[in-house]
C-alpha angles and dihedrals in degrees: 000000000000121000092248093056091046089052091057093045096051100032097243136133141184116261114246093225101043137030096243136115112252127185123217109234092247093046091047091055092048091048092049092049092048092048091049093051092049091047092051091048091051092049090051091050092050092049092048091049092049091049093047102039102057140129116235135172131212140178124209098207108143092358132130116230094240092051090046093053094043091051090056092047093052092059094041099246110176101183133030114207110201110210097177116127088229118024093217132111139180086217109093114249098021103086114104102263097040092045094047091050095050091047091048090052088055093049094254123129125228132212128174115209103185088173089077095046122124108244121235094260089054092049091048091051091051093048091052091051095249095132094162089060090043092054091046092053094046092047088062089053092054091053092065122101090234093057092047091053091048091053089051089051092053092048090052093048091049089061089060104037145358108278132189127203114223131207136139111262116088092210107066090203089069094047135078089235087078089061091048090048091052090052091050093049090059090050104042096034097228136095121266115225121221115217131202123207110245113226113242092358089138091069107013121103128188121198090346096309137089110257116254112251090228093062108102095359113150114259 
């Protein structure tokens, strides 16, 4: 845009006695109002983007499949990234095929990244309460090229949609997904939120509304 056209649009002119841009009072007010509206719009877009494009984690321990899926819907998760070593479960609805189908029906994508799974010896150490050994074993997993590439894949996906890392334990502090989340935080530069599945959230209503999945979720 040329200067003359900008002058008409914003109600400004060049002073006859100095080579400086001067705004008429009326034009200045219109410009300020327009700038304020655009600034507010930009802030809203940034906040929506931050809310939408986020990395979360969740565990399905003790959860029903319908509550699990509804919890993800309430916080606008678009992709579940399964980081179990083996995407199998004795709990109905949480083995790979059944889980993928129920998520697909809810409009949520599914991706299994076995490369970030906790190996059997790591799971055994965690179950026995030897968390130092568990962390040592999983640290060796993260040093592999495959794990590094998987982390890069998650970081890239998180720039396009809201993703959620899945494993079994309800408490993320007892699960390797907390270690993965910490790694991702250092890469993407933003905090990872840890969700808890709300019991009966698929049918429960409080004060005429479905309860938000973030209410009462473990920190």
